[in-house]
C-alpha positions as CSV (number, residue, x, y, z in Angstrom):
1,M,-19.7,13.1,-10.4
2,D,-21.9,10.0,-10.8
3,S,-24.4,12.2,-12.8
4,A,-22.1,12.3,-15.8
5,P,-23.5,10.5,-18.8
6,P,-21.8,7.3,-20.0
7,A,-18.9,7.9,-22.4
8,D,-19.1,6.9,-26.0
9,L,-15.3,7.2,-26.1
10,F,-12.7,7.0,-23.3
11,I,-9.1,7.8,-24.1
12,I,-6.1,6.5,-22.1
13,P,-2.8,8.2,-23.1
14,S,0.6,6.8,-23.5
15,S,3.4,6.8,-21.0
16,R,5.8,9.1,-19.2
17,F,5.1,12.8,-19.2
18,E,2.4,12.6,-21.9
19,T,-1.2,13.5,-21.1
20,S,-4.4,13.5,-23.0
21,G,-3.3,16.8,-24.5
22,D,-0.3,15.3,-26.3
23,H,-0.1,13.5,-29.7
24,W,-3.4,12.9,-31.4
25,Y,-5.5,12.6,-28.2
26,D,-7.0,16.1,-28.2
27,W,-7.6,15.9,-32.0
28,L,-9.5,12.6,-31.5
29,A,-11.5,14.0,-28.6
30,N,-12.5,17.1,-30.6
31,E,-13.2,15.2,-33.7
32,K,-15.5,12.8,-32.0
33,S,-17.2,15.4,-29.8
34,E,-18.1,17.4,-32.9
35,K,-19.8,14.3,-34.2
36,G,-21.9,14.0,-31.0
37,F,-19.8,11.5,-29.0
38,E,-19.6,11.9,-25.3
39,V,-15.8,11.8,-24.8
40,V,-13.8,11.3,-21.5
41,A,-10.1,11.9,-21.7
42,P,-8.7,12.1,-18.1
43,R,-5.1,13.2,-17.3
44,F,-3.0,10.4,-16.0
45,P,0.1,11.1,-14.0
46,G,3.5,10.9,-15.4
47,G,7.1,10.9,-14.1
48,Q,7.6,9.5,-10.6
49,L,3.8,9.4,-10.1
50,Q,3.3,7.2,-13.1
51,T,2.3,3.9,-11.5
52,F,-0.4,1.4,-12.1
53,K,-1.9,2.2,-8.7
54,N,-2.0,6.0,-9.5
55,W,-3.5,5.4,-12.9
56,M,-6.1,3.0,-11.5
57,H,-7.0,5.8,-9.0
58,V,-7.6,8.2,-11.9
59,F,-9.6,5.6,-13.8
60,E,-11.8,4.8,-10.7
61,E,-12.8,8.5,-10.6
62,H,-14.2,8.1,-14.1
63,A,-15.2,4.4,-14.1
64,H,-18.9,5.3,-13.9
65,T,-18.6,6.7,-17.4
66,V,-17.4,3.4,-18.9
67,N,-19.8,0.6,-19.8
68,E,-20.4,-2.2,-22.3
69,N,-21.1,0.3,-25.1
70,T,-18.0,2.5,-24.6
71,I,-15.1,2.5,-27.1
72,V,-11.8,2.7,-25.1
73,V,-8.6,3.8,-26.9
74,G,-5.3,3.0,-25.2
75,H,-2.0,4.2,-26.7
76,S,1.4,2.7,-25.7
77,L,1.4,2.2,-22.0
78,G,-2.2,3.3,-22.0
79,G,-2.9,0.2,-24.1
80,K,-1.3,-2.0,-21.5
81,F,-3.4,-0.3,-18.8
82,L,-6.5,-1.0,-21.0
83,L,-5.6,-4.7,-21.2
84,S,-5.5,-4.8,-17.4
85,L,-8.8,-3.0,-17.1
86,L,-10.4,-5.5,-19.4
87,E,-9.9,-8.2,-16.9
88,K,-12.5,-6.5,-14.7
89,Q,-14.4,-4.1,-16.9
90,K,-16.7,-4.7,-20.0
91,V,-16.5,-2.3,-22.9
92,G,-18.0,-2.1,-26.3
93,A,-14.7,-1.9,-28.2
94,A,-11.0,-1.8,-27.2
95,I,-8.6,0.0,-29.6
96,L,-5.0,-0.6,-28.9
97,V,-2.5,1.7,-30.5
98,A,1.2,0.8,-30.4
99,A,0.4,-1.0,-27.2
100,P,2.7,-3.5,-25.4
101,Y,1.4,-6.4,-23.3
102,R,4.8,-7.1,-21.7
103,E,7.8,-4.9,-20.8
104,E,10.6,-4.3,-23.3
105,P,13.5,-3.6,-20.9
106,I,16.2,-3.3,-23.6
107,L,14.2,-1.0,-25.8
108,W,12.8,1.1,-22.9
109,R,15.8,1.9,-20.8
110,N,14.4,4.1,-18.0
111,V,11.2,4.9,-19.9
112,L,9.0,4.6,-16.7
113,N,11.5,6.7,-14.7
114,K,11.3,4.6,-11.6
115,P,14.5,4.3,-9.5
116,D,13.7,0.7,-8.5
117,G,12.3,-0.2,-11.9
118,S,8.8,-1.0,-10.4
119,S,5.7,0.7,-11.7
120,G,3.1,-2.1,-11.2
121,F,2.2,-2.1,-14.9
122,W,4.0,-5.4,-15.5
123,D,3.1,-7.2,-12.3
124,Q,0.4,-9.4,-13.8
125,V,0.3,-11.8,-16.7
126,P,-2.6,-11.0,-19.0
127,N,-5.7,-13.3,-18.6
128,W,-6.5,-13.5,-22.3
129,E,-9.7,-15.3,-21.8
130,L,-11.1,-12.7,-19.5
131,I,-9.8,-9.9,-21.7
132,R,-11.5,-11.4,-24.8
133,A,-14.7,-11.8,-22.9
134,H,-14.9,-8.1,-21.8
135,A,-14.8,-6.4,-25.3
136,N,-17.1,-7.0,-28.2
137,L,-14.4,-5.8,-30.7
138,F,-10.7,-5.3,-30.7
139,S,-8.7,-3.1,-33.2
140,L,-4.9,-3.1,-33.2
141,F,-2.8,-0.3,-34.8
142,Y,1.0,-0.5,-35.0
143,G,3.7,1.3,-36.9
144,D,5.8,-1.1,-39.1
145,N,9.0,0.6,-37.8
146,D,8.2,1.1,-34.1
147,K,11.5,1.4,-32.1
148,L,9.7,0.9,-28.7
149,I,7.6,-2.2,-29.4
150,S,9.1,-5.3,-30.9
151,A,7.2,-6.9,-33.8
152,E,6.5,-9.9,-31.7
153,Q,4.2,-8.0,-29.3
154,P,1.5,-7.0,-31.9
155,R,1.6,-10.4,-33.4
156,T,1.0,-12.1,-30.0
157,L,-1.8,-9.6,-29.2
158,S,-3.4,-10.3,-32.6
159,D,-3.3,-14.1,-31.9
160,E,-4.5,-13.8,-28.3
161,L,-7.3,-11.2,-29.1
162,R,-8.2,-12.9,-32.4
163,S,-8.0,-9.5,-34.1
164,P,-6.1,-8.5,-37.2
165,I,-3.4,-5.8,-37.1
166,T,-3.5,-2.6,-39.1
167,W,0.1,-1.9,-39.9
168,I,0.9,1.8,-40.5
169,R,3.8,2.2,-43.0
170,N,6.6,4.3,-41.4
171,G,4.2,5.0,-38.4
172,G,6.9,4.6,-35.8
173,H,5.3,4.6,-32.3
174,L,2.2,6.4,-33.8
175,D,3.0,9.5,-31.7
176,E,4.0,13.1,-32.2
177,K,7.6,12.2,-32.8
178,S,6.3,10.1,-35.7
179,H,4.2,13.1,-36.9
180,F,0.9,11.7,-35.6
181,T,-0.9,14.7,-34.4
182,E,-4.1,13.4,-36.0
183,F,-5.1,9.8,-36.4
184,R,-7.8,9.6,-39.0
185,L,-8.0,5.8,-39.0
186,L,-9.7,6.1,-35.5
């Protein structure tokens, strides 16, 4: 496994039952592979197995492919996971798509599908200084009518990461339900 080349692009999918094969993830992987990018898009567990610990286990299996030149894309909960990774891991660029930095309990009733409400994704407060130091570039993409992420979240991320937001008109959560099966801005 350690003989795999470093990834040019690493994709972290969104939450729940979605995997790299849902939404625009496969399209992005194929598009960039055709242009010569080395793409890694692991499958992260959903449902009852969707915990920070389980996702970290999946990432650790592929960590050797991520370095200070890798572009990492995180969508939704995958973006929150990426923020946590950036406290420990250097990357070339971090692209956050409809990503929260904190939980939205009112908007997400039972989204993480945990009986006790715990998943581990929200256990730590982001260390913005470390996160900023571990990526050379941040790009933020949000739908202007997202029903899962309050407008405060991208604004706070923009301030903390010192990066502008690209607002997508009527983009919703930038997922398949919002008709995002391709994402040409990436």
